[in-house]
C-alpha positions as CSV (number, residue, x, y, z in Angstrom):
1,M,-8.7,48.4,41.2
2,F,-6.9,45.0,40.9
3,I,-7.9,42.5,42.5
4,Q,-5.6,39.4,43.3
5,G,-6.6,35.5,42.9
6,L,-7.0,33.0,40.7
7,R,-8.2,34.1,37.4
8,P,-9.9,31.2,34.9
9,F,-7.4,29.6,32.4
10,S,-9.7,30.9,29.5
11,S,-8.6,34.9,30.4
12,S,-5.0,34.2,29.9
13,I,-5.5,32.7,26.2
14,P,-5.5,34.7,22.9
15,K,-8.3,35.8,21.8
16,T,-7.8,34.5,18.3
17,L,-6.5,31.2,19.8
18,K,-9.9,30.7,21.6
19,K,-11.6,31.1,18.7
20,Y,-9.8,28.3,17.3
21,L,-9.8,26.1,20.0
22,K,-14.1,26.6,20.4
23,K,-14.2,25.7,16.7
24,G,-12.5,22.4,17.3
25,G,-9.1,23.2,16.5
26,Y,-8.2,20.9,19.8
27,N,-9.4,18.2,18.5
28,Y,-8.1,18.7,15.0
29,S,-4.7,19.0,16.2
30,N,-4.9,16.2,18.6
31,I,-6.0,14.0,15.7
32,V,-3.2,15.1,13.3
33,D,-0.7,14.5,16.2
34,N,-2.2,10.9,16.5
35,W,-3.8,9.5,13.3
36,T,-0.8,7.0,12.3
37,K,-0.9,6.0,15.9
38,M,-4.6,5.6,15.8
39,M,-5.0,4.4,12.7
40,P,-3.9,1.2,10.9
41,K,-0.9,1.4,8.7
42,K,-3.5,0.8,5.2
43,V,-6.0,3.6,6.3
44,S,-3.4,6.2,7.4
45,D,-1.1,5.6,4.3
46,A,-4.7,5.9,2.0
47,C,-5.7,9.3,4.1
48,Y,-5.1,12.0,6.3
49,P,-7.5,14.4,8.6
50,I,-7.5,18.1,6.6
51,K,-10.0,19.6,9.3
52,V,-12.9,18.8,11.3
53,K,-16.2,20.6,11.8
54,M,-17.2,20.9,15.7
55,N,-21.2,22.0,17.1
56,K,-21.6,23.9,19.7
57,E,-20.8,21.3,21.9
58,M,-18.0,20.2,20.4
59,R,-19.7,17.0,19.9
60,E,-20.9,15.0,16.7
61,G,-18.8,16.6,14.2
62,I,-17.5,15.7,11.0
63,L,-14.0,14.9,10.3
64,I,-12.9,15.2,6.6
65,L,-10.2,13.3,5.0
66,N,-8.4,13.3,2.0
67,V,-8.0,10.3,0.2
68,I,-6.0,9.4,-2.6
69,H,-7.6,8.7,-5.4
70,G,-8.1,4.9,-6.5
71,K,-8.9,4.1,-2.1
72,E,-11.7,6.2,-1.8
73,M,-13.7,2.6,-1.4
74,E,-11.3,1.1,1.0
75,I,-12.1,3.8,3.5
76,E,-15.6,4.4,2.4
77,Y,-16.0,1.0,3.9
78,E,-13.5,1.6,6.7
79,K,-15.1,4.7,7.6
80,K,-17.2,3.5,10.6
81,E,-14.1,1.9,12.3
82,I,-12.7,5.6,11.8
83,I,-14.9,7.1,13.7
84,D,-15.3,4.1,16.7
85,K,-11.0,4.9,16.6
86,V,-11.2,8.6,17.2
87,N,-14.1,8.5,19.7
88,C,-12.6,5.8,21.9
89,F,-9.2,7.9,21.7
90,F,-11.2,10.9,23.3
91,G,-13.7,9.1,25.0
92,Y,-16.6,10.7,24.1
93,K,-18.6,11.1,20.6
94,C,-16.3,13.9,19.4
95,I,-17.0,12.5,15.5
96,S,-20.1,11.1,13.8
97,Q,-19.1,11.6,10.6
98,I,-16.5,11.3,7.9
99,N,-16.8,12.8,4.4
100,L,-14.0,12.2,1.8
101,K,-12.0,14.6,-0.3
102,I,-10.4,12.8,-3.6
103,V,-6.7,14.0,-3.6
104,Q,-4.2,12.6,-6.4
105,D,-1.4,10.5,-4.9
106,K,1.7,12.1,-4.1
107,I,4.0,12.1,-7.1
108,M,7.5,11.0,-5.8
109,S,10.2,13.2,-7.8
110,N,12.8,10.7,-8.9
111,K,14.5,14.2,-9.7
112,V,18.4,14.0,-9.0
113,F,20.0,17.4,-8.7
114,P,23.5,18.4,-10.5
115,K,26.6,17.0,-8.8
116,I,28.9,20.3,-7.2
117,K,31.7,19.7,-9.6
118,N,33.6,23.0,-8.9
119,F,34.7,22.6,-5.0
120,S,37.2,25.6,-5.6
121,T,34.9,28.9,-5.1
122,I,33.0,26.6,-2.2
123,E,36.5,26.3,-0.4
124,K,37.9,29.7,-0.6
125,K,33.8,30.6,1.2
126,M,34.0,28.1,3.3
127,K,37.9,29.3,4.5
128,K,36.0,32.0,5.7
129,I,34.3,30.3,7.6
130,K,35.8,30.9,11.5
131,N,34.0,28.5,13.6
132,N,35.2,24.6,12.9
133,E,32.1,23.0,13.7
134,L,30.0,24.6,11.1
135,K,33.0,23.8,8.7
136,N,32.9,20.0,9.0
137,S,29.0,19.9,8.9
138,L,29.2,21.9,5.5
139,N,31.9,19.5,4.5
140,C,29.8,16.8,5.2
141,F,26.9,18.0,3.9
142,L,28.5,18.4,0.7
143,K,30.1,15.1,0.3
144,A,26.3,13.4,1.1
145,Y,25.1,15.8,-1.5
146,N,27.6,14.1,-4.1
147,E,26.6,10.5,-3.0
148,R,23.6,10.8,-3.2
149,N,23.4,12.0,-6.5
150,K,25.8,9.8,-8.5
């Protein structure tokens, strides 16, 4: 027998998503999405959230941050401010502790990709394309690619 009426929102959420939300996934995604808005530039450039461990009441969790090597002392001194800003964002004591995980700085590659010299084979293949908009986009892409890699 089916009884029509209002059902709780939680009954319409898939079980796997429900499990993730209960573990603090909602808080984590909100922190990640708003990290650069919440934190000063010097903090958001030096570290980023990788995990949130929440207790059963979804309060007083542990925020785990990846910190770029060499910036760990700077972030260590900013822990209280980070906790205050996150908690202010949520409006309750969501985070009570921060753990730091040191990572190597992202290596910016100056790798130059090879120039495309033989356009004849590409032009043959592009002639087969019937969509003019796509052809124009590919031409622009090839020009930009070669300009970037001069």
